[in-house]
N, C-alpha and C positions, 0 to 999 in steps of 0.2 A: 702305833704298836706293830712290831714285826710279826708277820704270819708264822705259825708253826711250820716246820719244814715239810711235814706230811701234806699240808695244804698247798705248799709251793709245788710239790710233785704232782698233786691232783690237778692244779691249774695248768701246769705245763702240758700234761697229757690231754686235758680238755681242749686247750688251744690248738694242739696238733690235730685233734679230731675235727674241730670246727674249721680249721684251715685245710682239711683234707690231706694233711701230711701223713696222717694215719687214717686208713679207710676200714670199712666193715670187713671183718675177717682177718685183718692184719694181726700178726703176732707181735706183741709189745716186748721190749727188753725184759729179761728175767729179773727176779728180785736181786740176785747177786750183781747183775750189771747195773741196775739202778742204785743199789747200795754204794757201789764204787763211784758211779757218776756223781752222786750227790754227797758222798762222804758221810753217810748216815748208817744207822743200824738196819738190819733186815726187818726188825719189828716196826720201824718207822715206815719203811717202804710197804710192808704188808698192810699197815693201817691205811695208807693212801690208796692202795689197790683195792682193798676190801670196800672202802667208801665208794670208789668208782664202780665197782661191781653192783653194790646196793643201789646206786643212782642210775644204773642201766647203761653206763658208758662202756663197760667191759664185761666179759664173762670168762669163767675159768673152765678149761677142758682138762679133766684129771689126767695127769701123765703127759700132757702136751704143752701146757702153758696158759697164758692169759691173752685173750684176743679182744679186738674191738668189736662191740656189739653192732648188729644191724638195727635198723629202725624197729621199734617194738611192734609186735603183731597186735592189731586192734581187734579185740573180740567183741562183737555186738551181743550183749547179753539179753537183748530184747527178743531177738529171733532165735530159731533153733536150727543151727547150721553145724554140719559135721566138720571134724578136724581136717579131713582130706580136702574138702571143698574150700575151707579157709586157706590152707597152705597153697593149693593150686591157684587160687585167685591172686595170690601174692607172687606167683612165679617160683615158689619154693618146691624143691624135690621132697616128696613124702616117703618116709620109710617107717614101717611098724615092726617092732620086735616083740613077739609074744614070749613072755618069760614065765607065765603061769597059765595052766589050763587043766581044770579038774572038776569032777562032779562031786558036790559036797552036800551035807545036810545043812539047810539054812538055819540061821538064828531066828528067834521070834521076830526081831526087828525086820530082817530081810523078808520073812514070810509076809509081814504086814505090808511092806513096800510093794511086793509083787502079787498081792492078793492070793496067796497060797493058803489053802484051808485043810488039805489032807496031810496027815502025818507022814505019808510016804513021799510027798513032793520033794524033789531034789532041785538044786540050782547048779548052773555051771558058773564057776568062778574063773575069771580071766584077768590076767595082769599083763598090761602092755606098756612099753616105752615107745613114745612116738617122736619121730625126728622130722625137723624141717631143715633141709640142706645139711644133713648129718649132725645137726645140733639137737641133743635130746631136750625137748621143750615141754613135754607133757608125760606125766606118769598117770596111768589109768587103771582102776580096778572096777571090773564089771561083774554084776550078779544078774544072771538072766535065767528064766524058767527052763528047766530041762525039757519039760513036755513040749515046749514050743520050738526048741532048737536041738532036737535029738540028732539031726544029721550034720550039725555044725562041726567044722574041722578047724584046725590051727591055720591051715592054708587060707580059709575064708577070711580069717581075721588079719591076715597080712595086708589086706586091702581095707577099704571103707566098710565098716559094719553096717552103716545106714544104707549104703548102696546095695549091699548084699540083701538086706532086709526087704528093700523095695523092688529091686530088679530081679533077684533070684527067688524070693519067696512071695512076691506080690502083695506084701503087707504095706499099709499106709501109716506113716507116723503122723500123729495129731498134735500133741502138745507136751509140755514138761512142767514140772514144779522143781525149782532149784534154789539152793541157798549158797551164798558166796561169803567167804571170810579169808582173812590173811592169817597165816600160821607159820611157826618155825617148823622146818621139816624134820622128820625122823631120820635116823642114820641111813635106813634103807632107801628112803626117797631121795635124800641128798646124794647118795652114791649112784642111784639110778639116773638122776638128772645131771650128775657130774658137777655138783655145786658144793659150796661149803655149808656147814650146819648153821652159819650165821645169816645166810640169805633167806629171807622169808619166801614162802610159796603162796600162790593164790589158789585157794581150794574151792572147788564147786562140787556139791553133792546134788545129784539130779535123779529124779524119778520121771521116766519118759513113757508116754502112753501111745497106744495105737488108736486108730479112728473108731474102733469099737469100744473104747473106754478102758481096755485092759492094759495094765503096765507091762512092758516087755523088758525093761532094764532098770536097775538101780546102779548108778555109777559114781565113783569117787575120783575126781580129776584133780591132779596137783600140777599147776602151771608154774614154770620158772618166771619169777617176777622181773628178772632182767630182760626177758624176751617178750612178755605180754603186758598189755594193759586192757582193762575192761571198759567199754563205753556203752552208753545207753541214750537213746533219743527219748526225750520226755516233753510233754506239753502241759501247760497249766490248765487245771480244770476250770 
């Protein structure tokens, strides 16, 4: 049985990647170029490219085109390691873009997460887009107690928050409780990560604690599934 033409396009691109004729970061031909090359509709080309994006071979950069993906970042979900540390260990250049920073009244759920008991307690809400080699790979929303971080500035958040916490504030991070799930992204997150609405994200919600047992952050992290995979070391009981 003859393969559908979109699968032929997929296989041709995969072979070029495997043979290193296309390398990480290379811009692949546009939809119009591939349409003409294979004499098919743009819809057929788009199906092939979307499948390759979903499988992690390609990624889309809004307004620039479709590129060959790097090897996926492996995030060890057993340990507690900051994004900057992860990226630098892989030799990637880190950049943080702070797109939201405000003092707000917390919801009851956020109050519970951060052990806030006074009606007057405020939290700082922070939204960041985090880049590895200028690829937006992580969208992050942080809720942190205002009483603990009154002096925090946007400039402090352009670097590693965990390093700021330990080096500048002398606080020690102890442990976290986190949950992981796959989701379809909202319009805002897909635009922030420069992906399509059809590419799932890997979502971690995490409550992180200091050595004195107090929580200092509740964070919602949305990772690009074409750039990340989560790994865990486990032993049999």
